[in-house]
C-alpha positions in Angstrom: 1.6 14.6 7.4 5.1 13.2 7.2 6.8 13.3 3.8 6.7 10.1 1.7 10.0 8.3 1.5 10.1 8.1 -2.3 8.4 9.2 -5.5 6.2 6.1 -5.7 4.6 6.8 -2.3 4.2 10.5 -3.2 2.5 9.5 -6.4 0.1 7.1 -4.6 -0.6 9.8 -2.0 -1.3 12.5 -4.6 -3.7 10.1 -6.4 -5.7 9.5 -3.2 -5.8 13.2 -2.5 -7.1 13.9 -6.0 -9.8 11.3 -5.3 -10.9 13.3 -2.2 -9.1 11.4 0.5 -7.5 12.7 3.7 -4.0 11.2 3.3 -1.4 10.0 5.7 2.1 8.8 4.6 4.7 6.9 6.5 2.5 6.3 9.5 4.6 4.7 12.2 3.3 2.4 14.9 4.7 0.2 17.7 4.4 -3.5 17.7 4.6 -5.7 20.8 8.0 -5.8 22.2 10.3 -3.0 21.0 9.6 -3.1 17.3 8.3 -0.4 15.0 6.6 -0.6 11.7 5.3 1.9 9.1 2.3 2.0 6.8 3.3 3.6 3.4 0.1 5.4 2.5 -3.3 5.6 4.1 -6.3 7.3 2.5 -9.5 8.1 4.5 -12.7 9.1 2.6 -16.2 9.6 3.7 -18.8 9.3 1.0 -22.6 9.0 1.6 -22.0 8.5 5.3 -19.6 5.5 4.8 -15.9 5.7 5.7 -13.4 3.9 3.4 -9.8 3.3 4.4 -7.4 2.7 1.6 -4.2 1.1 2.8 -1.4 1.2 0.2 2.0 -0.5 0.4 4.5 -0.2 -2.4 7.6 -2.2 -3.1 10.0 -3.9 -5.4 9.7 -7.6 -4.9 12.7 -9.7 -5.8 10.5 -12.7 -6.7 6.9 -13.8 -6.6 7.7 -15.7 -3.4 9.1 -12.5 -1.9 6.0 -10.6 -3.0 3.7 -13.1 -1.4 5.5 -13.0 1.9 5.7 -9.2 1.9 2.0 -8.8 1.1 1.0 -11.2 3.9 3.3 -9.3 6.4 2.3 -5.7 5.3 -1.5 -6.5 5.6 -1.4 -8.7 8.6 -3.6 -8.4 11.7 -1.1 -6.0 13.4 -1.4 -3.5 10.6 -5.2 -3.9 10.6 -5.3 -3.4 14.4 -3.4 -0.1 14.0 -5.8 1.1 11.3 -8.8 0.3 13.5 -7.1 2.3 16.3 -6.7 5.3 14.0 -10.3 5.1 12.9 -11.5 5.0 16.5 -9.2 7.9 17.4 -9.9 10.3 14.4 -13.2 9.1 13.0 -15.0 8.3 16.2 -18.4 8.6 14.5 -17.7 5.6 12.4 -17.9 2.2 14.1 -17.6 0.3 10.8 -15.6 1.1 7.8 -14.6 -0.4 4.5 -11.0 -1.6 4.4 -9.4 -1.6 0.9 -5.8 -2.9 0.9 -3.6 -2.3 -2.2 -0.1 -3.6 -2.9 1.7 -1.8 -5.8 4.7 -3.5 -7.4 6.7 -0.6 -8.5 9.0 -2.8 -10.6 7.0 -4.4 -13.3 5.8 -7.9 -12.2 2.4 -8.0 -14.0 3.1 -10.7 -16.4 3.0 -14.5 -16.4 0.9 -17.2 -15.0 2.4 -17.1 -11.5 1.6 -13.4 -11.2 -2.0 -13.9 -12.3 -2.4 -16.8 -9.9 -1.0 -14.8 -7.0 -3.1 -11.7 -8.0 -6.3 -13.9 -8.0 -5.3 -15.5 -4.7 -4.7 -12.2 -3.0 -7.8 -10.7 -4.5 -9.7 -13.5 -2.8 -8.0 -12.4 0.5 -9.3 -8.8 -0.3 -6.0 -7.4 -1.3 -5.7 -5.8 -4.7 -2.3 -6.4 -6.3 -1.3 -3.9 -8.9 1.6 -3.0 -11.1 2.9 0.5 -11.5 1.2 0.5 -14.9 -2.1 -0.3 -13.2 -1.7 2.7 -10.9 -0.9 5.0 -13.8 -4.1 3.9 -15.5 -6.1 4.8 -12.3 -4.3 8.1 -12.1 -5.1 9.0 -15.8 -8.8 8.2 -15.3 -8.9 10.2 -12.0 -7.2 13.3 -13.7 -9.6 13.2 -16.6 -12.6 12.9 -14.2 -11.2 15.7 -12.0 -10.8 18.0 -15.1 -14.3 17.2 -16.3 -15.7 18.2 -12.9 -13.6 21.3 -12.4 -14.1 23.4 -15.6 -12.8 27.0 -15.4 -15.4 29.8 -15.5 -14.3 30.8 -19.1 -14.2 27.2 -20.3 -10.4 26.8 -20.3 -8.7 23.6 -19.3 -8.3 23.4 -15.5 -4.9 22.7 -14.0 -4.4 20.4 -11.1 -3.9 21.9 -7.6 -0.4 23.1 -6.8 0.1 20.7 -3.9 -0.1 17.8 -6.3 3.3 18.6 -7.7 4.1 15.1 -9.0 0.8 14.8 -10.8 1.3 18.3 -12.3 4.7 17.2 -13.6 3.2 14.2 -15.3 0.5 16.5 -16.7 3.2 18.7 -18.2 5.1 15.8 -19.7 2.0 14.5 -21.5 1.4 17.9 -23.2 
């Protein structure tokens, strides 16, 4: 697994790992011609015989117009084709899978009528638009659930796994 390029990608990757996903960050792939692209974070999870692929892109849009164009490009048919190739290669028992694309605006953009309209529009396209605050809410819920399920033998509060170093840092800050 390549290292994430920044703390936001690492945080998203650790969240998916805490949720039980096999995680890939910075997945490169060729596009026709001589170009190359990269998927920020991919999470693969099998639950009850169903494969789910979570495709996360993170960014700092300069405007809502920029955000819309970025989202359309990041989750286009070329990226989806690469994800299908990965599933065929590594999860060959699964012909079908659930595709869950998320775009996380790292710089707060979650206010205003235009944001809500774009969020609703993209949701209809199957893409979940989130702010960093939304991601933090998901993380807090996941950590609480993980701790509930992973009680220590003597009843003490469990600590997160060592490999989730960024989540562990957030846990320490909250204490």
